[in-house]
Each structure stands twice: as C-alpha cells, then as structure tokens.
C-alpha positions in Angstrom: 75.8 96.2 119.5 72.3 94.8 119.1 69.4 97.0 118.2 66.1 96.1 120.0 62.7 97.0 118.6 64.1 98.4 115.3 64.9 101.8 116.8 68.2 103.8 116.3 70.2 104.2 119.6 71.1 107.8 118.6 67.5 108.8 118.4 66.4 107.2 121.7 66.3 109.8 124.5 67.5 107.4 127.3 70.6 106.2 125.5 73.8 107.8 124.2 76.8 106.5 122.3 80.1 106.4 124.1 82.6 108.9 122.7 86.2 108.3 124.0 87.2 111.8 122.9 84.5 113.7 124.7 86.8 115.0 127.5 89.7 116.0 125.3 88.2 119.3 124.0 89.4 118.7 120.5 88.9 121.5 118.0 88.9 119.1 115.1 85.8 117.1 114.4 86.3 113.5 115.3 85.3 112.2 111.9 88.3 113.9 110.3 90.7 111.7 112.4 89.6 108.7 110.4 89.8 110.3 106.9 93.1 108.9 105.7 94.9 110.0 102.6 94.7 107.8 99.6 97.9 108.9 97.9 101.3 107.5 99.1 103.1 109.6 101.8 106.8 110.1 101.5 109.3 111.0 104.2 111.4 113.1 101.8 110.2 115.3 98.9 112.8 113.7 96.6 111.1 110.3 97.0 107.9 111.6 95.5 109.6 112.7 92.3 110.6 109.2 91.3 107.8 107.3 89.6 109.3 103.8 90.0 109.3 101.1 92.6 112.1 100.8 95.1 114.6 97.9 94.9 112.7 96.2 97.8 109.4 96.5 96.0 111.0 95.2 92.8 112.5 92.3 94.6 109.2 91.3 96.2 107.2 91.9 93.0 109.4 90.0 90.6 110.3 87.2 92.9 106.7 86.6 94.0 105.3 86.9 90.5 107.8 84.5 89.1 107.2 82.0 91.9 103.5 82.2 91.5 103.6 81.9 87.7 106.1 79.0 87.9 104.0 77.2 90.5 100.8 77.5 88.5 102.6 76.4 85.3 104.3 73.5 87.1 101.1 72.4 88.7 99.4 72.3 85.3 102.3 70.3 83.8 102.1 67.9 86.8 98.4 67.6 86.4 98.6 66.5 82.7 101.6 64.2 83.5 99.5 62.5 86.2 96.6 62.1 83.7 99.0 60.4 81.2 100.3 58.1 83.9 97.0 56.6 85.0 97.0 52.8 84.9 94.2 50.5 84.0 93.3 49.3 87.6 93.6 52.7 89.4 90.8 53.5 91.8 89.4 57.1 92.0 91.2 57.6 95.3 94.5 56.5 93.7 94.0 58.7 90.7 93.3 61.8 92.9 96.3 61.0 95.0 98.5 60.7 91.8 97.2 64.1 90.5 97.8 65.9 93.8 101.3 64.4 94.3 102.4 65.1 90.8 100.9 68.7 90.7 102.3 69.6 94.0 105.8 68.3 93.3 106.1 69.8 89.9 104.5 73.1 91.0 106.9 73.5 93.8 109.9 72.6 91.7 109.0 75.0 88.9 108.0 77.7 91.3 111.4 77.6 93.1 113.4 77.6 89.9 111.5 80.4 88.2 111.3 82.3 91.5 115.1 82.3 91.6 115.2 83.7 88.1 112.8 86.5 89.2 115.0 87.2 92.2 118.1 87.5 90.0 116.2 89.7 87.5 115.0 92.0 90.2 118.5 92.4 91.6 119.9 93.0 88.1 117.3 95.6 87.2 117.7 97.5 90.4 121.5 97.5 89.9 121.2 98.7 86.3 118.7 101.5 87.3 121.0 102.5 90.2 124.1 102.7 87.9 122.4 104.4 85.0 119.7 106.4 86.9 117.3 105.6 84.1 114.3 103.3 84.3 113.3 102.6 80.7 113.0 99.7 78.3 116.8 99.4 77.9 117.4 99.0 81.6 115.0 96.1 81.6 116.6 94.6 78.4 120.1 94.9 80.1 118.7 93.2 83.2 117.2 90.4 81.1 120.5 89.9 79.3 122.5 89.7 82.5 119.9 87.4 84.1 119.9 85.0 81.3 123.7 85.0 81.0 124.1 84.5 84.7 121.6 81.7 85.0 123.3 79.7 82.2 126.9 80.7 82.9 127.8 77.3 84.3 127.0 75.6 81.0 129.5 77.5 79.0 129.9 80.8 77.1 127.7 79.8 74.2 124.8 78.7 76.4 125.2 81.9 78.5 125.1 84.1 75.3 122.0 82.4 74.0 120.2 82.6 77.3 121.2 86.2 77.7 119.9 87.1 74.3 116.6 85.3 75.1 116.4 86.9 78.5 116.9 90.4 77.0 114.4 89.7 74.3 111.8 88.5 76.8 112.3 91.4 79.1 112.1 93.9 76.2 109.0 92.3 74.9 107.2 92.4 78.3 108.1 96.0 79.0 107.2 97.1 75.5 103.9 95.3 75.7 103.2 96.9 79.1 103.8 100.3 77.5 101.5 99.5 74.6 98.8 98.4 77.0 99.2 101.6 79.0 98.9 103.7 76.0 96.1 102.0 74.0 94.0 100.1 76.5 91.8 102.4 78.7 91.6 101.2 82.3 
C-alpha cells in the first residue's frame, strides 16, 4: 500500500484500514490472534517430559549433518586434487572446469558415503535409546560402536572390531565435548 504525501492512512479522516474481523464481534483483541507461542507445543503431556529429539529428528539431523560435512570435506579434497593436476598448457577456463568437476565429483561421493554412516548412526542411537530408555554418553558410545562395526563388517571381524572401537571413541568424544561446551562456554 503506497503512502502519498508522507501522511499515515490511520490518521487521515477520509480513509480507514480494512479489518476482515470487524463483523465477527470477537471479544478478543485481534492482535492477540497473531501472538504465537515461542515454546514447542506437545500433543501429550508425556512428550514434554522428554528432553531429547525424536528418532525422526535424529535421523534428519545426523544424516543431514554427515552429508553436509562429507560434501564440504570432499569438495575441499577435490579442489586441492585439481590444483595438483594442473598441466603446463591449461587455460584459465580449463583450470576452472577441472576444479569444478573434481570438487563436485569428490564432494558428492564423500557426502553420500558419510551421509550413509550418519544414517546408520542415527538408527543405532535411536534403537539403543529405545531399548535402554536412557539418552546419555554411553548410549552414543554404543551406537558409535555398532555403527563402526556394521560399516566394516564385510571386511572381516578384525576390521569390524577396529572400526567399532574407533566409532565408539569418536561418538564418546563428540558427546563429551558437547557436554563440556554446554557447561563451560556461556552462550
């Protein structure tokens, strides 16, 4: 709505603003209809007692975070690989093309691989939390152990055991670091 002459339409005597609720005889001021709550709303009271994400939120968060992290890391590796593979007679256009192709290919590849690991971890963590009904560091460590072992199971027992140990260690480190940040870093 354009204002002409710098005057406010509410203060002009010959104009009025359209109110779609004027004939409804509402006892509540109209402005209160648009004041939405900022806290989450739950259908059942039991849902508000749990201070953790649902399995669907975990699935989305871990898979998306892993895919994004893998894609960015892969794109960086592809970028430096393209820089190393420049040849003497390459034009600027060919160099840019080589960088974009290498970054895109490696980024997609790493994103997909690491995204699948995030997907498996999310499923494992949700399963461990559902079985134990506890969401703590040990649940994350167990999920990391299971994820690492499952991802390397096809390569043999030894490889699965090593990957499981590394996965459990990584998950425990990340969760413990998150707890330390929550406690000692004011946000």
